[in-house]
N, C-alpha and C positions, 0 to 999 in steps of 0.2 A: 378288457373292461373299458367301456366308453369313458372319455374324459369329461365327467360331469361333477361339478362342485357339490351337488346335492345328492349324490349317490356314491357311497364308499364301501369297500370291503372291510370286514371286521370279523372277530370271533366273539360270539355271545353265547353264554351258557354251554361252552364247549363245542359249538357248531360254527362252521363257516357260514357267514351271513352277509347280506347287503343291508346297509343302513341308509334309509331315505330321509332326507331333511328338506323342509320348506320353512317359511316364516311362521307357519301354523303349528309346527311340531315335528316329531321324528317317529319313524317306524323301523322295525328290524325284521327282516325276512330270512329264514334259514334256507339254504339251498337243499338241505335234506328235507324232502317232502314239500318244498315250496311253502313252508309253514310260517305264517306270520307269528312272531314271538312277542312282539311288543308294539304298542302305540301309545305315545305320550303327547297329547296336545299341549301346546304352550299354556302354562299356568295351571295345568291339571295333573292329576296323578295317573298312574298306569291304568290302561283300560282292560288289558288282558292278563289273566293269571297264568303263570308258567311254573310248573312244579320244580322245586329245588332238588327233587329226587328223580327227575326224569332220566331214563336209561339212555346210554350212548347208542349210536348207530351200530347195527342196522335196525334197532328197535324204533318204533314210532315215538315221537316226542309227545310228552304229556303236557298239554296246555296250549295257549295261543289259539290258533285257528287251524287244526288239522284238516286236510282235504280227504274226504271219503268219496271215492270215484273208481270205477263206474257202477258201483253198487254200494248201498248203505247197509251196514251190518253184513248179513249174508242174504239179504232179501232177493229171492228169485234165483239164488245160486246153490249149488250142492255144498255139502259139508266141507269138502276139500278146498273151497274158495277161501282166500285170505279175508280176515275180518276187515270190513270197510274198504276193500280193494287194495291193489298192489302199489299205487303211486305214492302213498304217504310214507313208504319205507325206502324210497329211491331218491337219487340225486336228480335235481332239476337244473336246467341251464337258463341263463339270462339271454333272451332272444332280442329284446328291443328296449330302448329307453327313450322317453320323450319328456323333456323339461325345457320349456321356453321362457320360464320366469321363476321368481322366487316363491310363487304362490302354489305351484302344483308340480308334482313329478309322477310320471306313469311308467310302469315297467310291465313287460310280458315275459313269462317263463313257461318252459315246457319240459316234460320229463326227458332225461338222458336215456339212451339205450342201455339196458342191463339185461343180461341173459335170464336171470331168475324171474324178474318181474315181467319181462317181455313174454316169457313162457306162460305166465299166469294170464296175461292179456290175450295172447293167442289162443289159449285154451277156452277162455270164457267170453271174451269180448273182442273178437277179431275185427280189424279195420277201424277201430275207434281211435281218434286223436283228441287230445285235450290241451288247452292252454289256460294259464291263469293270468289275468290282468289285474294289476293293483294300481290304484290312483290315490295318492296322498295329497290332500289339500286341507280345506277347512273340515272336510269329512274324510272318512276312509272307505274306499269302494273296492270290493273284490268281485271279480266275475270269472266263473268257470265256463269256458266255451268248449263245447264238444261237437265234433264232426264225425259223421258216419260215412266212411269212404268205401264201405262194403256193398254187397248186393242183397243183404238181408236186414230187416228191421231189428232193432235192439231195444229191450226194455230197460231204460236207464233210470237208476236211482242214485242219489248222491247227497252230499252235505258239505256245508262250510260249518264245521263243528266248533263253534266259538265258545271258549272258556272265558266268560266275563268276570273280571275281578270285582268282588264286592266286600263290603265291610263285614257283613254277617248274612249268609244266605237265608237264614230263617226270618230275617227282618226285611227281605226284599219283596216287592210286588211286581208282577208282570201284567201290564195292561195290553189289551188287544186280543185276549184269549176268551173273553166272556162269550158264552153261548156256543162255543165251538165243541164239536164232538172230538173225542180223543180215544186212542188205544192206549191202555195202561199195560206196558210190557211186564211190569212186576206182578200185577194182579192177574194178568192173562185175560183181561176184559176188553171189549171193543166198542161197547155202546154207551160210553160215559159222556156226560155233558158238563162243561165248566160253567157252573151256575153263578160264580162270583169272581172277584179278582183272585188271581193265583198267588198263593203263599206256600212256601216250602215248609212242611212239618216233619218230613222224614225223607228217605231215599225216593227218588222220582225218576221214571223213565217213560215218557209219554210222547206219542205222535199226535199232534193236533191237526185236524183237517179243516180247511176253510169251507164254510157252508155255501158261500156265494163266491165262486171263482172270479178273481179280478186280476188285472195285470200287475198291480202293486199292492202290497200289504204292509201295515205298520204295526210294530210292537214297541212297547216302552218298558225298560227295566228301571223301576223306581227304587233306587238305593238310598233310602231316607237316612240311614246312619252316616253315609258318606256325603250326603247332601248333593246328590247329582242324579240326573236322569240320563240313561243311555237309550237313544232312539235307534231302532233297527228297522230298516226298510228293505223288503225283499221283492225281487222280480224274477219271473220264470219259476215260481214256486207257489204251490197251493197247500203246503204243509209246513209245520214248524215243530221241532223236537225240543223238549225241555228235559234236561238230565242233570242229576246230581247223585253220587253214589251213596250219600248218607254215611253215618258214622261206622256202621257195621261193615259195609262193603269196602269202605276206604281202608279199614284195618287189614283187608286181604289183598290190597293193591300195593305192589312193591314200589311203584313210582308216585304214590300219593302219601305224604306224611299223615299220620293218624289224625292230627288236629286240623288238617288243611281243608277238609271237605267243605267246611262252612265259609271258605274264602273265595269260592267261585260258584257260578251258576251257568250252565250251558244253555244257551238259547240258539238254536241251529237253523239256519236257512236250509231247507231240504226239498228234495223230491223223494218221499218215502211213504210207506203204508200204501194207501190207495192212490197217492199222488205219484204215479209212474209215468215217465215220458217215453212214449213209443217213438223212437228215433228212426225214421224211415231212411232207406238208402239215399245218400246225397244230402240228408238233412243235417241241421245243426240246432243246438239249443244253448241258451245262455242262462245260467243261474247267478244272480247278482245280489250282493248284500252291501248296503250302505249304512255305516254307523256314524252317528253324531252324538256329541256330548253336550249336555245342557246342565250347567251348575244350578243347584237349587240353593239360593241364598236365604231362603226363608228360615226363620229361627225355629227352634223346637216347639 
């Protein structure tokens, strides 16, 4: 472990973790799945929701920012493939730390070798390598960097599956989705259009596709009851997933308390649905999410 005053080892929610600290706040990253579990900017409350009923390893952690790689769900994969890919259930190692001031700390992690998960990768995604870069400063930046070291192209889908903590999911608006087409996984429909500002009224599982591809896209989670805006900027992505299990599905989920479904809303930086990255031999791709918190001090 590098001798850095702003990165420490700790146990959080039963997981071996790294705690990153700067003058702007703290973040906690579990080595299981390289999963961000917490980010608390100075003077603010927790940005991410973490289930108090999350199951122990080797199960995936419920909450924070799970990594779905190198496929999202089982898109393009046979039924035998692991849901959301094998790396969210394995140990990752710290490869590098960079911190030259109290303002910012950067770390890089990569998956450790593991027979079970390596078998899954060798079966479905040979010769792919992935690293996660996390930068904590005034904002929180996560980048999934994928390299194809093989001789065949690979159809890459993936996600930074963020569980944003909210006061009440039914009172939250998401800006930046208006006029986008989306696939509704619950209704089984593919030709929907978001005609106004998004509000959650029941369970939701949607893949939104950008109409006009651009290098950078912006979404804002307006949590009026908590008096804050969460600004989400994505790069290397032309899609975004919005998910919440709703009350009925939450009751069937062992790692989500029945009443907790309304305390989070997933807004996920993705390559999913029609947004597939064809990664050629020797190619690389970077999926980046930058999150910033803006307090809303306006009165009711």
